[in-house]
N, C-alpha and C positions, 0 to 999 in steps of 0.2 A: 454912599465910602465903598474906595475901592479894596477890594480884598488883598489882607497881605498876604502875601505868597512866604508858602516852605521854601527853602532852601534855596534862595538868591542868596548872595556874595558879594555884593556889592552896589552903591548909591548913583549908580549911570542909568539916566533915564535910558528909557527901550527905543527913542525917540531919535537916538543921540548915538552917529555912527556904525559901525560895525565889521565884518573880519570881511577875507578873501573871498568864503560860500557867500556875500548877502550884499546889500551895499546902503548908502547913504540916506535916510528917506528922506529926505528933500535935500535938495540942491540948484545951485543958481545956474543957468542954463541963460545969461543975457550976453555969457559972450559967444555966443555960434549963434547970429542974429538971422532971422527969414533966410536972404541974399548974403549965407556966408559963400564968402572964396577961400577956399585951405591959404593960409599964406608960403612962405618958403621955408624947407624943413630940412634936416637933416638924416640923408637914407643910413648910416654906419649907425649916428646913433641908434635912430629908430629900429635896427634893428637891437643892436645894446638889450634898451627897453623892452621890446617884444620878448626878449631869451627872459627877462627877468617877468615879465605880465604877463603875461599868452602860453608862452613853450610850454604851461608846463600841464597844459592840457584843449591845443589844440594843433594838431599840423601845419606843416604849409606845403605838402605834397597834396598830388590831384588822388592819389587812391589813401593817402590819410592814415599814413604811414606816424609810427610814430618814435624816433632814432633817436633820442636824448636817454638818455639813464634818469631811471626817478621819474619820469613824464607816467602820466595815465593819461589816457585819449577820451577824454569826457564831452569834448566837442566835437561841433562839424569841421574839416579842415578849412584852412584861411587860406587855401588856394584860392584866386584867382577870386576873394570874395567882393570887391571894390566893382562896383555895381550890379553884384547881385543880388535879388533878394532873399527878404527874411525864409525861412522857414526849406529853400531850398537842398542845400547839401544835407548827406542822411548822416546821421548822431546813429554810432555803433552800440554805444552802451546805452538802449534805452529803457535796461531797470534803471537806472541810474539817475538821470535825465528825466525833466517833468514838461511843462507847459515850456514852449516858444517864442521866438517875435514874431509880428504879426505884419502885415502889412508895411515894411520896411522894406524900400534900398538904398544895401548900403551906399552911399560915398558921403560926401566927407561932412556934412553936418549929422547926422546921422549916427555914423560912426562915433564920433566926438563927441557926441552927449552919454550915449550906451559908454561908454570906455568911461563917460563920468559916473553918471549912477545910471544904471540897468532898469534899476525895477523904476523908477519915477519915469525913466523914459518909455519904458513896456506898459506900466499902468496910464501913459498919456494915451497914448498910439487908443487902447481898447475903449477912455472915454471914462475911467475910472480912479477912485484913487490912490494914491498911490503911495498910505495908509491904512488900507481895505486888501485881508486879504495875505497870499504868499505864491513864492516859487519855489522848486529846489533851490533856486538858490540867493533864500533870502528869508522870512520866520514869520510870523502878522507878527503885529505892531504889539497888539494887547488880546491879550484872554482873558475868562473869568476864570481864578482859581480858584469859588468859591467851593468846588465841587469836594477839595482838600483842604481842611480844616485845620487849626490847630494842633488840636487833638487826632490827626489821624491814622487808623485801627484798618491795614488794607483787608477790605473784605474778601469770601471767598470766591477764589478764579477755579480757573479750568487748564490743567500744567500742557495737557496737549493740545488744545486750540494756545496756552502760549505759547509752543514750539512751531507752531505753522505760522503764527503773528511776526514769531521771532524773525524765520525764514525769508518774510514779505519785505518790511519795515527794518529792520538791523542787518541783519545778517549780509546782506552787500560787503557791507565796510567794518565789518566786528567779526573775533571770532571768534571759537566759546574755548578755547583749547589752551593749558595755560601759556603757553611758550606763542598764544597769537597765529597760528596757521592757520593758512584762510584752505579749502576742503573744499570748496563748491564754485564748479564753473561758470566763470565773470566776475567773479567775486573780487574785487577790491583791495587789498587790506590800508584801509587809508587810517581808521580808529585802534586806539588802547583795546587789547581783547575784552571781554564781557564776563572771561570767567571769573568766581571768586566776584564780582560787581560788587554785590546784594553786602553793605556795612563798610565797601573799602572808601576810604577818601578819596575826593578827583584828584586826578591828577598824578597819579601816582604809579598808576602801569604804563610801560614806556612804551612810543610811537614811533614806527617806524620808518616809514612815511612824512620825514620830518619838512622837508621841501615843498609838500602840498599842505601842511596843516597849518591854523592859523592859530587863535588867540583859545586854551583851553578854559574848562571852569575849574576857581578857586573857591576853597574855605570849603565844598559841601562831602556830607556824607552820603552815602549813594544808599538809603536804605527807600522804605516805603512813597512816603510823603514827595519828596528832592524828584525818584521815581519818575509818581507821577505826572510831576508838571513841568518838569525837562522834556516828557515826549511828547507832551502838549504843545508845549513853547518854550523852545532851547532858551533861548535869547532871552526872553522874558525872562524866565529862571534867574540866572547868572547876573539880570542885569549888564551884558557886556555882551564883547564878542563870544564866539565860536567855534567851529573847524569843518562845518556839517553843510553838504547838501540835506536837505532835513525837509520835511514839511510839517511837521508837530501832526500828531495823532488824538484829534477831540475826546472821540467813542471811551467813556468811562470806562467799560467792561475790558475790550479792548490793551490797553496799558496795564487793568490791574492782573488782565490772564498773561502777560508779557511775566511783567516785576513775577509772579509765581513761575516761571519758568525760569526767569535770571535766579531766582530763588537754590535751583536744582541743579547747576555749574557753579558748582564748590567741590574741593579733596572728597567727599564721603562719594561722589558721581563718577565714577571707576572708570566706565565708558569717556566720556571725556575728560579725565586728569589726567589718563595713561593713554594715549591714542595712540595706536603704533609708531615704530620711527619714521621717518622723515625720510623718503627716496634719498637715494646721493644727488645733488645739482637740484634739489628744490627750491623754488625760488614764488616762496607767498606775499609776495609785493606787487607782484604785474601780475595783471589779466589777461586772459592768454590772450585775445589779438595783440596786446600790443608788444609780446615776446613774440611773437610769429612776426609783424611790421620787423620789430629787429634782429631778426633772423634773415626774415627775405632782404632786408637792408643789407647785411654782411653777406651776402654773397655774391654782391654783386660787384 
């Protein structure tokens, strides 16, 4: 019998659909046969659609600069992508990015399928089921939540270890301060602050970068059990769409230690609750490389 999930919020199958951060588990690729030839199209429409679907995370320039306000440089430049081998272009933000497509030359047919369902296409190239495992852009289809039973109580943990593990797994996209500031070099403020998250209802905290964010967890109070399951497999926990590039954490004690650290992020923690005043002109939502590319572009 499938274990009951603590903290789920809706009755949607984890095999159906997904968000800007993942991909459908199954897609029909029959519209792109083996001898596919690209039909006529509209370049102007293509440019508008590119801005809508791709430009948030990809540059169109050789030096991979981002020139759009609010964009975050998460992927490789798509300059000269047609005919290029997968993995050739550099990714600047390697902290956030994980596995990449391998053994693909980006011509019409692969691009058509990749844009339709990148997870399934890459899985097929590796000769593995698209229902197994995950990437930074998706999530495991199923996880075993039996380690978090209905009456779960958080076991003992180590706050210091939790702080280090938080920096490894969470601090890339989440602040620990009330005003949601980011103070770590290279971090991008994509998610809500995790200050005072323990006991908070999902969706209460503001997200600054709404352009990139997709669906959010609903109907959950962030206590020990929901947090344990969410960190293990966020999509399965909420039974629907989420907004993170996040692999999930299988290790039980790692999740326990992070939760113990999260519980310290409240108003009694003077250092976290009352950080120094922001310096003038502080831009928390942009990673350093985006700012530098923007400034370089403005000076030309």
